[in-house]
N, CA, C and O atoms as CSV, one atom per row, in Angstrom:
chain,resi,resn,atom,element,x,y,z
A,1,ASP,N,N,-61.321,29.254,15.117
A,1,ASP,CA,C,-61.726,28.587,16.354
A,1,ASP,C,C,-60.998,27.148,16.419
A,1,ASP,O,O,-60.727,26.573,17.473
A,2,ALA,N,N,-60.763,26.726,15.304
A,2,ALA,CA,C,-60.260,25.441,15.225
A,2,ALA,C,C,-58.827,25.495,15.674
A,2,ALA,O,O,-58.370,24.551,16.317
A,3,TRP,N,N,-58.068,26.572,15.366
A,3,TRP,CA,C,-56.680,26.822,15.794
A,3,TRP,C,C,-56.670,26.921,17.230
A,3,TRP,O,O,-55.887,26.285,17.935
A,4,LEU,N,N,-57.572,27.748,17.677
A,4,LEU,CA,C,-57.581,27.949,19.212
A,4,LEU,C,C,-57.715,26.645,20.108
A,4,LEU,O,O,-57.143,26.473,21.184
A,5,ALA,N,N,-58.568,25.760,19.475
A,5,ALA,CA,C,-58.658,24.467,20.073
A,5,ALA,C,C,-57.400,23.632,20.045
A,5,ALA,O,O,-57.060,22.954,21.015
A,6,VAL,N,N,-56.740,23.689,18.961
A,6,VAL,CA,C,-55.282,23.101,18.809
A,6,VAL,C,C,-54.326,23.772,19.886
A,6,VAL,O,O,-53.599,23.087,20.605
A,7,LEU,N,N,-54.374,25.066,19.945
A,7,LEU,CA,C,-53.410,25.723,20.882
A,7,LEU,C,C,-53.862,25.374,22.334
A,7,LEU,O,O,-53.015,25.213,23.212
A,8,ASP,N,N,-55.170,25.259,22.580
A,8,ASP,CA,C,-55.753,24.898,23.902
A,8,ASP,C,C,-55.246,23.580,24.358
A,8,ASP,O,O,-54.887,23.397,25.521
A,9,GLY,N,N,-55.213,22.582,23.360
A,9,GLY,CA,C,-54.827,21.309,23.756
A,9,GLY,C,C,-53.279,21.084,23.891
A,9,GLY,O,O,-52.841,20.066,24.425
A,10,ALA,N,N,-52.520,22.003,23.422
A,10,ALA,CA,C,-50.994,21.955,23.415
A,10,ALA,C,C,-50.621,22.393,24.899
A,10,ALA,O,O,-51.193,23.285,25.525
A,11,THR,N,N,-49.574,21.620,25.350
A,11,THR,CA,C,-49.115,21.885,26.705
A,11,THR,C,C,-47.945,22.977,26.585
A,11,THR,O,O,-47.404,23.296,25.527
A,12,LEU,N,N,-47.659,23.474,27.808
A,12,LEU,CA,C,-46.730,24.611,27.803
A,12,LEU,C,C,-45.325,24.120,27.302
A,12,LEU,O,O,-44.559,24.878,26.707
A,13,ALA,N,N,-45.055,22.918,27.553
A,13,ALA,CA,C,-43.730,22.279,27.173
A,13,ALA,C,C,-43.823,22.288,25.643
A,13,ALA,O,O,-42.825,22.712,25.059
A,14,ASP,N,N,-44.859,21.890,24.908
A,14,ASP,CA,C,-44.860,21.840,23.527
A,14,ASP,C,C,-44.723,23.207,22.925
A,14,ASP,O,O,-44.116,23.336,21.861
A,15,LEU,N,N,-45.215,24.165,23.502
A,15,LEU,CA,C,-45.057,25.567,22.935
A,15,LEU,C,C,-43.620,25.987,23.213
A,15,LEU,O,O,-43.053,26.703,22.388
A,16,VAL,N,N,-43.059,25.633,24.201
A,16,VAL,CA,C,-41.645,26.007,24.449
A,16,VAL,C,C,-40.707,25.374,23.480
A,16,VAL,O,O,-39.761,25.976,22.972
A,17,GLU,N,N,-41.018,24.118,23.248
A,17,GLU,CA,C,-40.151,23.146,22.360
A,17,GLU,C,C,-40.271,23.455,20.927
A,17,GLU,O,O,-39.340,23.290,20.140
A,18,ARG,N,N,-41.595,23.970,20.551
A,18,ARG,CA,C,-41.808,24.333,19.040
A,18,ARG,C,C,-42.360,25.742,19.044
A,18,ARG,O,O,-43.554,25.899,18.789
A,19,PRO,N,N,-41.612,26.743,19.303
A,19,PRO,CA,C,-42.112,28.118,19.245
A,19,PRO,C,C,-42.216,28.607,17.721
A,19,PRO,O,O,-43.066,29.449,17.433
A,20,ALA,N,N,-41.515,28.179,16.923
A,20,ALA,CA,C,-41.496,28.542,15.439
A,20,ALA,C,C,-42.910,28.332,14.869
A,20,ALA,O,O,-43.528,29.301,14.428
A,21,PRO,N,N,-43.425,27.133,14.867
A,21,PRO,CA,C,-44.721,26.765,14.332
A,21,PRO,C,C,-45.907,27.480,15.110
A,21,PRO,O,O,-46.951,27.794,14.538
A,22,LEU,N,N,-45.686,27.698,16.364
A,22,LEU,CA,C,-46.774,28.557,17.096
A,22,LEU,C,C,-46.789,30.035,16.588
A,22,LEU,O,O,-47.856,30.623,16.416
A,23,ARG,N,N,-45.600,30.608,16.358
A,23,ARG,CA,C,-45.599,31.930,15.974
A,23,ARG,C,C,-46.191,32.100,14.570
A,23,ARG,O,O,-46.787,33.127,14.245
A,24,ARG,N,N,-45.991,30.970,13.682
A,24,ARG,CA,C,-46.520,31.051,12.343
A,24,ARG,C,C,-48.173,31.062,12.538
A,24,ARG,O,O,-48.907,31.898,12.009
A,25,LEU,N,N,-48.558,30.128,13.277
A,25,LEU,CA,C,-50.112,30.040,13.439
A,25,LEU,C,C,-50.625,31.363,14.010
A,25,LEU,O,O,-51.692,31.813,13.594
A,26,LEU,N,N,-49.942,31.987,14.912
A,26,LEU,CA,C,-50.337,33.360,15.468
A,26,LEU,C,C,-50.375,34.352,14.358
A,26,LEU,O,O,-51.295,35.161,14.246
A,27,ALA,N,N,-49.345,34.280,13.523
A,27,ALA,CA,C,-49.340,35.280,12.460
A,27,ALA,C,C,-50.433,35.090,11.459
A,27,ALA,O,O,-50.995,36.031,10.899
A,28,LEU,N,N,-50.717,33.785,11.253
A,28,LEU,CA,C,-51.854,33.546,10.323
A,28,LEU,C,C,-53.181,33.964,10.863
A,28,LEU,O,O,-54.055,34.419,10.125
A,29,THR,N,N,-53.331,33.815,12.120
A,29,THR,CA,C,-54.663,34.112,12.843
A,29,THR,C,C,-54.756,35.532,13.213
A,29,THR,O,O,-55.880,36.004,13.383
A,30,ALA,N,N,-53.722,36.267,13.359
A,30,ALA,CA,C,-53.738,37.606,13.911
A,30,ALA,C,C,-54.332,38.450,12.822
A,30,ALA,O,O,-54.481,39.660,12.991
């Protein structure tokens, strides 16, 4: 849930600029 809150607070621009960390988080939570 904590990770979801972090992703929720992230803007679309942040996700586009930093896709690698996002993918790592998704891989850990998947």
